[in-house]
Z-matrix of the N, CA and C atoms (Angstrom, degrees):
N
C 1 1.437
C 2 1.508 1 111.18
N 3 1.334 2 116.10 1 -165.44
C 4 1.450 3 122.81 2 -178.42
C 5 1.510 4 113.64 3 -62.81
N 6 1.356 5 116.88 4 -27.99
C 7 1.456 6 120.51 5 -179.02
C 8 1.523 7 112.01 6 -62.84
N 9 1.317 8 117.93 7 -26.29
C 10 1.453 9 120.66 8 -175.02
C 11 1.528 10 112.67 9 -81.57
N 12 1.340 11 117.20 10 -3.94
C 13 1.469 12 119.82 11 -179.07
C 14 1.525 13 112.08 12 -63.38
N 15 1.345 14 117.69 13 -26.16
C 16 1.470 15 119.95 14 -178.69
C 17 1.525 16 112.47 15 -85.37
N 18 1.330 17 117.71 16 -3.58
C 19 1.468 18 120.45 17 176.66
C 20 1.527 19 107.03 18 -77.33
N 21 1.325 20 116.44 19 122.03
C 22 1.462 21 121.93 20 -175.28
C 23 1.520 22 110.33 21 -119.19
N 24 1.318 23 115.65 22 175.84
C 25 1.464 24 120.91 23 179.33
C 26 1.521 25 111.42 24 -54.77
N 27 1.337 26 117.17 25 -38.01
C 28 1.465 27 120.70 26 -178.94
C 29 1.534 28 110.11 27 -61.14
N 30 1.327 29 117.12 28 -33.59
C 31 1.462 30 120.11 29 179.28
C 32 1.526 31 110.76 30 -73.85
N 33 1.329 32 116.51 31 -37.27
C 34 1.471 33 119.90 32 177.10
C 35 1.528 34 109.85 33 -65.92
N 36 1.338 35 116.58 34 -38.39
C 37 1.464 36 120.24 35 175.12
C 38 1.529 37 110.09 36 -60.94
N 39 1.322 38 116.17 37 -39.16
C 40 1.464 39 121.10 38 178.12
C 41 1.518 40 111.62 39 -63.30
N 42 1.334 41 116.60 40 -39.54
C 43 1.466 42 120.21 41 177.03
C 44 1.523 43 110.78 42 -63.08
N 45 1.324 44 116.48 43 -40.61
C 46 1.469 45 119.73 44 178.33
C 47 1.531 46 110.23 45 -63.35
N 48 1.348 47 116.61 46 -43.46
C 49 1.467 48 120.06 47 178.55
C 50 1.525 49 111.02 48 -63.06
N 51 1.338 50 116.08 49 -37.62
C 52 1.459 51 120.93 50 177.99
C 53 1.531 52 110.40 51 -61.12
N 54 1.329 53 116.00 52 -45.97
C 55 1.468 54 120.49 53 -179.06
C 56 1.527 55 112.24 54 -63.82
N 57 1.320 56 117.05 55 -34.86
C 58 1.465 57 120.23 56 -175.17
C 59 1.532 58 112.65 57 -94.83
N 60 1.340 59 117.57 58 -2.14
C 61 1.469 60 121.22 59 -179.30
C 62 1.526 61 109.88 60 -68.93
N 63 1.346 62 117.38 61 140.25
C 64 1.471 63 119.08 62 -177.41
C 65 1.533 64 114.87 63 -68.68
N 66 1.339 65 118.32 64 -19.70
C 67 1.469 66 119.38 65 -179.81
C 68 1.532 67 109.59 66 -64.97
N 69 1.331 68 118.28 67 134.53
C 70 1.469 69 119.75 68 -178.80
C 71 1.532 70 113.34 69 -70.88
N 72 1.327 71 117.43 70 -28.99
C 73 1.465 72 121.77 71 -179.83
C 74 1.521 73 108.55 72 -129.70
N 75 1.324 74 116.01 73 127.97
C 76 1.462 75 119.83 74 -179.05
C 77 1.522 76 108.45 75 -158.38
N 78 1.340 77 116.23 76 151.58
C 79 1.459 78 122.55 77 179.01
C 80 1.518 79 109.27 78 -120.08
N 81 1.343 80 116.92 79 135.34
C 82 1.460 81 122.97 80 174.10
C 83 1.517 82 107.34 81 -119.58
N 84 1.328 83 116.75 82 123.65
C 85 1.460 84 120.78 83 -178.64
C 86 1.520 85 110.11 84 -96.52
N 87 1.335 86 115.28 85 131.75
C 88 1.458 87 123.70 86 -177.64
C 89 1.528 88 109.08 87 -115.61
N 90 1.330 89 118.45 88 171.62
C 91 1.475 90 119.81 89 -179.44
C 92 1.527 91 112.90 90 -65.52
N 93 1.328 92 115.11 91 165.94
C 94 1.466 93 123.68 92 172.59
C 95 1.532 94 113.00 93 62.02
N 96 1.337 95 116.60 94 32.94
C 97 1.459 96 119.56 95 175.50
C 98 1.518 97 114.30 96 70.04
N 99 1.332 98 116.90 97 22.65
C 100 1.460 99 121.05 98 177.54
C 101 1.525 100 107.60 99 -103.82
N 102 1.320 101 116.46 100 139.59
C 103 1.457 102 119.58 101 176.03
C 104 1.522 103 109.91 102 -142.33
N 105 1.320 104 115.01 103 157.07
C 106 1.463 105 121.37 104 179.64
C 107 1.523 106 107.73 105 -117.40
N 108 1.322 107 115.33 106 135.52
C 109 1.460 108 121.82 107 177.12
C 110 1.512 109 109.41 108 -116.99
N 111 1.311 110 116.36 109 128.79
C 112 1.466 111 121.04 110 175.18
C 113 1.518 112 107.90 111 -102.92
N 114 1.334 113 115.65 112 129.30
C 115 1.462 114 121.90 113 173.07
C 116 1.520 115 106.48 114 -128.65
N 117 1.333 116 115.13 115 99.73
C 118 1.457 117 121.85 116 -177.23
C 119 1.520 118 110.12 117 55.09
N 120 1.324 119 119.61 118 -106.80
C 121 1.471 120 121.16 119 -175.92
C 122 1.521 121 112.57 120 -100.49
N 123 1.325 122 118.11 121 4.35
C 124 1.463 123 121.17 122 -177.74
C 125 1.519 124 110.88 123 -108.76
N 126 1.324 125 115.49 124 144.67
C 127 1.458 126 121.84 125 177.33
C 128 1.519 127 108.33 126 -123.20
N 129 1.326 128 116.71 127 127.59
C 130 1.459 129 122.28 128 179.33
C 131 1.528 130 108.48 129 -116.87
N 132 1.328 131 116.92 130 130.60
C 133 1.463 132 122.43 131 175.39
C 134 1.524 133 105.92 132 -106.18
N 135 1.338 134 115.62 133 124.28
C 136 1.466 135 119.67 134 -175.40
C 137 1.523 136 110.12 135 -134.04
N 138 1.334 137 114.65 136 164.81
C 139 1.458 138 122.33 137 175.74
C 140 1.523 139 107.70 138 -117.55
N 141 1.327 140 115.80 139 144.63
C 142 1.462 141 119.99 140 178.32
C 143 1.511 142 111.04 141 123.38
N 144 1.311 143 115.37 142 -166.53
C 145 1.465 144 120.74 143 -179.19
C 146 1.525 145 108.80 144 -79.72
N 147 1.326 146 117.16 145 123.56
C 148 1.467 147 118.49 146 -178.96
C 149 1.522 148 111.00 147 -69.20
N 150 1.309 149 116.81 148 151.86
C 151 1.464 150 119.05 149 176.95
C 152 1.530 151 109.71 150 -69.38
N 153 1.317 152 116.86 151 157.51
C 154 1.464 153 120.85 152 177.73
C 155 1.526 154 107.84 153 -79.77
N 156 1.330 155 114.80 154 68.98
C 157 1.463 156 121.60 155 -176.36
C 158 1.521 157 108.58 156 -98.26
N 159 1.306 158 116.05 157 141.15
C 160 1.456 159 120.85 158 176.71
C 161 1.513 160 107.56 159 -124.84
N 162 1.310 161 120.51 160 138.12
C 163 1.462 162 125.44 161 4.96
C 164 1.531 163 112.29 162 -75.82
N 165 1.346 164 115.31 163 160.04
C 166 1.457 165 121.49 164 -179.80
C 167 1.518 166 109.38 165 -130.09
N 168 1.338 167 115.55 166 163.35
C 169 1.467 168 121.41 167 174.43
C 170 1.517 169 108.15 168 -152.08
N 171 1.327 170 116.37 169 134.02
C 172 1.462 171 123.41 170 176.60
C 173 1.522 172 107.56 171 -123.40
N 174 1.318 173 117.31 172 138.18
C 175 1.463 174 120.76 173 173.07
C 176 1.526 175 107.16 174 -86.80
N 177 1.331 176 116.38 175 128.73
C 178 1.463 177 122.14 176 -173.38
C 179 1.521 178 110.48 177 -87.73
N 180 1.330 179 116.10 178 127.83
C 181 1.460 180 121.69 179 173.72
C 182 1.526 181 108.65 180 -81.45
N 183 1.340 182 116.16 181 127.02
C 184 1.470 183 121.05 182 179.54
C 185 1.515 184 109.27 183 -129.17
N 186 1.320 185 121.46 184 119.43
C 187 1.465 186 124.53 185 -12.75
C 188 1.524 187 108.97 186 -73.68
N 189 1.304 188 116.03 187 159.45
C 190 1.456 189 118.56 188 177.48
C 191 1.508 190 112.84 189 156.48
N 192 1.326 191 113.66 190 -169.09
C 193 1.456 192 122.03 191 -179.15
C 194 1.521 193 107.64 192 -118.79
N 195 1.304 194 116.44 193 126.58
C 196 1.460 195 121.88 194 176.17
C 197 1.521 196 107.14 195 -111.35
N 198 1.334 197 116.29 196 119.02
C 199 1.465 198 120.80 197 178.96
C 200 1.515 199 109.41 198 -89.33
N 201 1.316 200 116.08 199 126.07
C 202 1.461 201 122.09 200 175.12
C 203 1.524 202 105.96 201 -99.90
N 204 1.332 203 114.56 202 77.25
C 205 1.456 204 120.07 203 -168.57
C 206 1.518 205 113.11 204 -61.71
N 207 1.324 206 117.00 205 -36.30
C 208 1.454 207 119.35 206 179.52
C 209 1.519 208 113.04 207 -65.60
N 210 1.356 209 117.02 208 -18.54
C 211 1.458 210 121.80 209 -179.02
C 212 1.528 211 112.57 210 -109.17
N 213 1.337 212 117.70 211 -8.15
C 214 1.466 213 120.83 212 -177.03
C 215 1.518 214 112.39 213 68.44
N 216 1.341 215 116.95 214 32.47
C 217 1.467 216 122.26 215 -177.83
C 218 1.521 217 109.91 216 -128.15
N 219 1.342 218 115.48 217 169.97
C 220 1.465 219 120.64 218 173.69
C 221 1.525 220 108.75 219 -141.91
N 222 1.338 221 114.48 220 155.74
C 223 1.461 222 121.56 221 175.31
C 224 1.521 223 106.78 222 -124.73
N 225 1.331 224 116.13 223 122.22
C 226 1.463 225 121.92 224 178.66
C 227 1.525 226 107.22 225 -105.93
N 228 1.347 227 116.43 226 125.69
C 229 1.462 228 120.09 227 -175.82
C 230 1.521 229 111.16 228 -124.73
N 231 1.329 230 114.75 229 152.34
C 232 1.464 231 120.97 230 171.13
C 233 1.520 232 108.78 231 -158.86
N 234 1.325 233 114.99 232 158.54
C 235 1.470 234 121.23 233 175.28
C 236 1.516 235 107.55 234 -122.22
N 237 1.321 236 116.37 235 134.50
C 238 1.464 237 120.33 236 179.28
C 239 1.522 238 109.33 237 -145.57
N 240 1.319 239 115.22 238 167.64
C 241 1.470 240 119.58 239 177.44
C 242 1.524 241 108.73 240 -69.56
N 243 1.320 242 115.45 241 144.78
C 244 1.468 243 120.28 242 178.27
C 245 1.521 244 108.73 243 -69.19
N 246 1.335 245 115.63 244 128.85
C 247 1.466 246 120.83 245 176.00
C 248 1.524 247 107.45 246 -110.88
N 249 1.311 248 115.06 247 152.50
C 250 1.463 249 119.45 248 175.84
C 251 1.531 250 108.43 249 -57.67
N 252 1.312 251 115.97 250 133.57
C 253 1.466 252 119.70 251 178.92
C 254 1.520 253 113.77 252 87.48
N 255 1.350 254 118.40 253 11.32
C 256 1.458 255 119.55 254 176.32
C 257 1.528 256 108.33 255 -59.62
N 258 1.349 257 117.42 256 128.79
C 259 1.472 258 119.56 257 -177.44
C 260 1.526 259 111.70 258 -63.40
N 261 1.305 260 115.43 259 153.59
C 262 1.462 261 120.63 260 -178.07
C 263 1.525 262 111.17 261 -119.18
N 264 1.290 263 117.74 262 85.57
C 265 1.469 264 123.39 263 168.28
C 266 1.529 265 115.60 264 46.55
N 267 1.323 266 116.47 265 54.23
C 268 1.466 267 119.20 266 174.81
C 269 1.521 268 110.91 267 -89.33
N 270 1.320 269 117.04 268 -23.74
C 271 1.461 270 122.80 269 -177.53
C 272 1.525 271 107.90 270 -105.53
N 273 1.325 272 117.71 271 126.22
C 274 1.459 273 120.42 272 -176.53
C 275 1.531 274 112.90 273 -68.77
N 276 1.336 275 117.71 274 -14.24
C 277 1.468 276 120.91 275 -179.89
C 278 1.533 277 112.36 276 -96.15
N 279 1.351 278 116.68 277 -1.74
C 280 1.461 279 121.38 278 178.19
C 281 1.529 280 107.99 279 -128.02
N 282 1.332 281 116.27 280 132.49
C 283 1.461 282 120.28 281 178.17
C 284 1.522 283 109.16 282 -118.80
N 285 1.322 284 116.27 283 135.20
C 286 1.457 285 123.23 284 172.78
C 287 1.527 286 106.22 285 -113.41
N 288 1.333 287 115.98 286 119.01
C 289 1.457 288 120.87 287 -172.95
C 290 1.513 289 110.91 288 -128.44
N 291 1.330 290 116.59 289 159.40
C 292 1.459 291 121.84 290 177.04
C 293 1.529 292 108.41 291 -73.00
N 294 1.318 293 116.39 292 105.75
C 295 1.462 294 121.77 293 -176.74
C 296 1.510 295 114.09 294 -62.21
N 297 1.337 296 118.04 295 -24.31
C 298 1.454 297 120.77 296 -179.68
C 299 1.523 298 112.70 297 -78.16
N 300 1.324 299 117.45 298 -15.28
C 301 1.467 300 120.53 299 179.73
C 302 1.526 301 112.23 300 -90.91
N 303 1.335 302 116.37 301 -12.87
C 304 1.465 303 120.65 302 -177.75
C 305 1.515 304 109.87 303 -89.83
N 306 1.317 305 116.87 304 144.66
C 307 1.446 306 119.13 305 170.66
C 308 1.514 307 109.86 306 -136.89
N 309 1.336 308 114.66 307 154.88
C 310 1.452 309 120.76 308 -174.74
C 311 1.511 310 110.86 309 -88.35
N 312 1.324 311 118.26 310 154.26
C 313 1.453 312 124.70 311 5.04
C 314 1.525 313 111.86 312 -80.52
N 315 1.329 314 115.61 313 141.01
C 316 1.456 315 120.72 314 168.41
C 317 1.520 316 106.47 315 -89.70
N 318 1.317 317 116.21 316 136.65
C 319 1.461 318 119.56 317 179.23
C 320 1.519 319 109.67 318 -131.84
N 321 1.309 320 115.07 319 158.97
C 322 1.455 321 122.83 320 169.51
C 323 1.517 322 105.34 321 -113.92
N 324 1.304 323 116.78 322 122.10
C 325 1.457 324 119.39 323 -179.11
C 326 1.514 325 110.01 324 -138.28
N 327 1.315 326 114.42 325 167.97
C 328 1.458 327 119.88 326 179.31
C 329 1.522 328 110.58 327 -85.81
N 330 1.317 329 114.93 328 163.63
C 331 1.458 330 125.63 329 179.56
C 332 1.530 331 110.82 330 -59.59
N 333 1.331 332 115.20 331 138.06
C 334 1.460 333 121.28 332 174.91
C 335 1.525 334 108.26 333 -126.59
N 336 1.322 335 116.96 334 146.19
C 337 1.464 336 120.93 335 177.77
C 338 1.528 337 109.48 336 -54.36
N 339 1.305 338 116.53 337 136.49
C 340 1.465 339 120.82 338 178.35
C 341 1.514 340 114.16 339 91.17
N 342 1.348 341 118.89 340 -4.23
C 343 1.468 342 121.09 341 178.10
C 344 1.523 343 110.45 342 -59.46
N 345 1.336 344 115.15 343 138.10
C 346 1.467 345 122.49 344 178.65
C 347 1.527 346 109.11 345 -131.70
N 348 1.336 347 116.52 346 151.83
C 349 1.472 348 120.84 347 169.17
C 350 1.514 349 108.48 348 -159.69
N 351 1.328 350 116.22 349 170.36
C 352 1.467 351 121.10 350 178.08
C 353 1.531 352 107.14 351 -106.57
N 354 1.343 353 117.59 352 101.77
C 355 1.469 354 119.36 353 -178.80
C 356 1.529 355 111.27 354 -60.16
N 357 1.329 356 116.28 355 142.16
C 358 1.457 357 122.17 356 178.72
C 359 1.520 358 109.82 357 -48.43
N 360 1.347 359 116.52 358 129.80
C 361 1.445 360 121.98 359 178.43
C 362 1.523 361 113.94 360 93.71
N 363 1.341 362 116.88 361 -6.24
C 364 1.466 363 119.89 362 179.70
C 365 1.519 364 110.42 363 -109.09
N 366 1.328 365 115.76 364 164.57
C 367 1.462 366 119.83 365 179.71
C 368 1.525 367 112.75 366 -99.59
N 369 1.319 368 117.44 367 -39.47
C 370 1.462 369 119.86 368 -174.88
C 371 1.514 370 113.69 369 -102.56
N 372 1.347 371 114.27 370 164.93
C 373 1.460 372 119.87 371 178.61
C 374 1.532 373 109.98 372 -72.90
N 375 1.315 374 114.18 373 148.61
C 376 1.458 375 120.78 374 -179.06
C 377 1.520 376 108.26 375 -131.21
N 378 1.321 377 116.36 376 141.89
C 379 1.460 378 119.65 377 175.11
C 380 1.524 379 107.95 378 -66.02
N 381 1.321 380 115.86 379 134.53
C 382 1.465 381 119.85 380 -179.73
C 383 1.527 382 110.10 381 -61.35
N 384 1.319 383 117.02 382 -36.16
C 385 1.471 384 120.92 383 177.71
C 386 1.534 385 110.03 384 -57.31
N 387 1.346 386 117.25 385 -44.50
C 388 1.468 387 121.03 386 179.09
C 389 1.530 388 111.13 387 -67.78
N 390 1.352 389 116.56 388 -36.92
C 391 1.464 390 120.29 389 176.81
C 392 1.530 391 109.79 390 -60.72
N 393 1.348 392 117.04 391 -44.70
C 394 1.467 393 120.89 392 178.78
C 395 1.530 394 110.89 393 -62.30
N 396 1.319 395 117.26 394 -41.54
C 397 1.465 396 120.64 395 179.53
C 398 1.528 397 109.41 396 -63.46
N 399 1.345 398 117.31 397 -47.08
C 400 1.471 399 121.53 398 179.65
C 401 1.526 400 111.79 399 -62.66
N 402 1.348 401 116.27 400 -32.04
C 403 1.473 402 121.22 401 -179.65
C 404 1.523 403 112.01 402 -87.40
N 405 1.337 404 116.32 403 3.09
C 406 1.471 405 123.07 404 178.42
C 407 1.534 406 112.37 405 58.67
N 408 1.336 407 116.01 406 39.03
C 409 1.463 408 120.97 407 176.05
C 410 1.527 409 107.51 408 -83.82
N 411 1.345 410 117.91 409 120.72
C 412 1.462 411 119.86 410 179.87
C 413 1.535 412 111.47 411 -57.09
N 414 1.323 413 116.01 412 141.26
C 415 1.453 414 121.53 413 -177.22
C 416 1.535 415 111.55 414 -53.76
N 417 1.330 416 117.22 415 -38.71
C 418 1.469 417 121.46 416 -177.54
C 419 1.529 418 112.27 417 -64.75
N 420 1.339 419 117.95 418 -23.47
C 421 1.471 420 121.12 419 -177.61
C 422 1.525 421 113.24 420 -92.56
N 423 1.322 422 118.40 421 -17.83
C 424 1.465 423 121.19 422 -170.16
C 425 1.519 424 113.44 423 -58.49
N 426 1.312 425 118.48 424 -39.10
C 427 1.468 426 120.29 425 -178.16
C 428 1.526 427 112.02 426 -78.02
N 429 1.335 428 118.05 427 -8.76
C 430 1.465 429 121.67 428 177.91
C 431 1.529 430 111.92 429 -92.62
N 432 1.329 431 117.90 430 -7.80
C 433 1.467 432 121.51 431 -179.00
C 434 1.524 433 108.08 432 -87.06
N 435 1.337 434 117.30 433 116.06
C 436 1.465 435 118.70 434 -179.12
C 437 1.527 436 111.72 435 -71.09
N 438 1.310 437 114.68 436 148.46
C 439 1.455 438 122.78 437 175.50
C 440 1.518 439 107.34 438 -114.96
N 441 1.326 440 117.51 439 123.91
C 442 1.461 441 121.08 440 174.57
C 443 1.524 442 106.37 441 -81.77
N 444 1.335 443 115.90 442 123.44
C 445 1.462 444 121.35 443 -172.51
C 446 1.526 445 109.82 444 -125.02
N 447 1.337 446 115.95 445 135.64
C 448 1.464 447 123.53 446 173.62
C 449 1.523 448 106.19 447 -118.65
N 450 1.326 449 116.64 448 114.98
C 451 1.463 450 119.57 449 -173.82
C 452 1.511 451 108.55 450 64.19
N 453 1.332 452 116.87 451 -119.66
C 454 1.465 453 121.41 452 177.33
C 455 1.529 454 111.80 453 -104.16
N 456 1.345 455 117.47 454 0.18
C 457 1.471 456 121.15 455 -173.52
C 458 1.516 457 112.13 456 -95.26
N 459 1.329 458 116.16 457 131.82
C 460 1.463 459 121.24 458 172.03
C 461 1.524 460 106.79 459 -76.04
N 462 1.318 461 115.69 460 119.94
C 463 1.457 462 122.88 461 -176.77
C 464 1.526 463 110.68 462 -93.10
N 465 1.348 464 115.64 463 -39.13
C 466 1.466 465 120.81 464 -175.67
C 467 1.517 466 108.71 465 -149.71
N 468 1.322 467 116.53 466 124.66
C 469 1.460 468 121.20 467 166.73
C 470 1.522 469 102.71 468 -83.11
N 471 1.327 470 115.89 469 100.09
C 472 1.462 471 122.06 470 -166.78
C 473 1.533 472 111.29 471 -57.91
N 474 1.339 473 113.68 472 126.69
C 475 1.450 474 120.51 473 -179.44
C 476 1.523 475 113.44 474 87.72
N 477 1.342 476 117.30 475 -1.56
C 478 1.462 477 120.02 476 -176.91
C 479 1.521 478 112.50 477 -127.55
N 480 1.325 479 118.48 478 -72.22
C 481 1.464 480 119.87 479 -172.25
C 482 1.519 481 110.48 480 -153.51
N 483 1.354 482 115.42 481 143.80
C 484 1.459 483 119.58 482 173.97
C 485 1.529 484 109.17 483 -87.96
N 486 1.321 485 114.84 484 166.91
C 487 1.459 486 122.62 485 176.14
C 488 1.533 487 108.29 486 -81.64
N 489 1.316 488 116.53 487 131.66
C 490 1.464 489 123.15 488 178.90
C 491 1.532 490 112.24 489 -50.17
N 492 1.337 491 117.04 490 -37.25
C 493 1.474 492 121.65 491 -176.00
C 494 1.532 493 113.07 492 -65.58
N 495 1.338 494 117.11 493 -20.25
C 496 1.465 495 120.22 494 -173.53
C 497 1.529 496 113.25 495 -110.33
N 498 1.330 497 117.13 496 8.56
C 499 1.466 498 118.85 497 -178.73
C 500 1.530 499 110.25 498 -70.39
N 501 1.329 500 115.77 499 158.53
C 502 1.462 501 120.87 500 174.92
C 503 1.523 502 108.78 501 -68.86
N 504 1.330 503 115.28 502 138.74
C 505 1.465 504 121.25 503 179.40
C 506 1.527 505 108.72 504 -126.04
N 507 1.327 506 116.30 505 175.78
C 508 1.464 507 120.92 506 179.23
C 509 1.521 508 112.35 507 -53.37
N 510 1.330 509 117.67 508 -41.85
C 511 1.462 510 120.45 509 -175.91
C 512 1.515 511 115.43 510 -87.53
N 513 1.322 512 118.30 511 3.06
C 514 1.469 513 120.91 512 -178.17
C 515 1.525 514 110.22 513 -63.41
N 516 1.324 515 116.17 514 133.74
C 517 1.468 516 120.43 515 -178.91
C 518 1.535 517 112.42 516 -104.80
N 519 1.331 518 116.05 517 -31.24
C 520 1.469 519 119.58 518 -179.59
C 521 1.527 520 108.82 519 -124.77
N 522 1.322 521 115.22 520 136.69
C 523 1.458 522 120.14 521 177.48
C 524 1.528 523 108.38 522 -105.97
N 525 1.315 524 114.91 523 133.19
C 526 1.457 525 121.95 524 172.57
C 527 1.519 526 105.60 525 -100.32
N 528 1.345 527 115.86 526 122.04
C 529 1.472 528 120.15 527 -179.50
C 530 1.518 529 108.12 528 -113.18
N 531 1.322 530 116.20 529 129.53
C 532 1.463 531 121.44 530 177.30
C 533 1.521 532 108.27 531 -129.73
N 534 1.325 533 115.56 532 132.84
C 535 1.468 534 120.78 533 178.85
C 536 1.516 535 108.66 534 -124.36
N 537 1.326 536 116.00 535 129.26
C 538 1.458 537 123.70 536 -176.78
C 539 1.526 538 108.43 537 -107.97
N 540 1.337 539 116.50 538 128.62
C 541 1.463 540 118.90 539 -178.17
C 542 1.522 541 110.36 540 -156.03
N 543 1.337 542 114.47 541 172.87
C 544 1.462 543 120.49 542 175.21
C 545 1.520 544 109.09 543 -73.54
N 546 1.324 545 116.24 544 159.35
C 547 1.455 546 120.27 545 169.46
C 548 1.505 547 107.16 546 -138.56
N 549 1.344 548 120.79 547 155.85
C 550 1.465 549 125.81 548 8.63
C 551 1.515 550 111.30 549 -79.25
């Protein structure tokens, strides 16, 4: 029906990644209240509020609003030209990133064993597990913290720290702004 008009190639690519992902159970959220659940070798496409299942993955609408229904949160994104005085990541719930370094699909997914990134201000890669321990994030909460991902790279540990590789620099021409908050 008309609801399927917002399903795009990026969402079909996400379904393929879901099917080939090594996790036996995973949820991928699509537009218009549609979500896909993988259970071992079976794939279910459903409508409604997705269960709070982990691991999870959401395809990010840019620009737009991505509802993380299983978490009761939303991510609002936009891309604009860099203006003099653009703020630089002072608020942990808002990220300003180099829009030219990002490529689609952008996704929000949960933590997986072996995840690495370069925390803002550092030179080398760090295990996300060690970052969570250093940041005193309780183990029970770690899988509920979304990770903004471009390709295979973690761009932002949402609510905590961006990746050094994606920060705004002197030569940045486009800023990607993402704000994470509760909804409604």
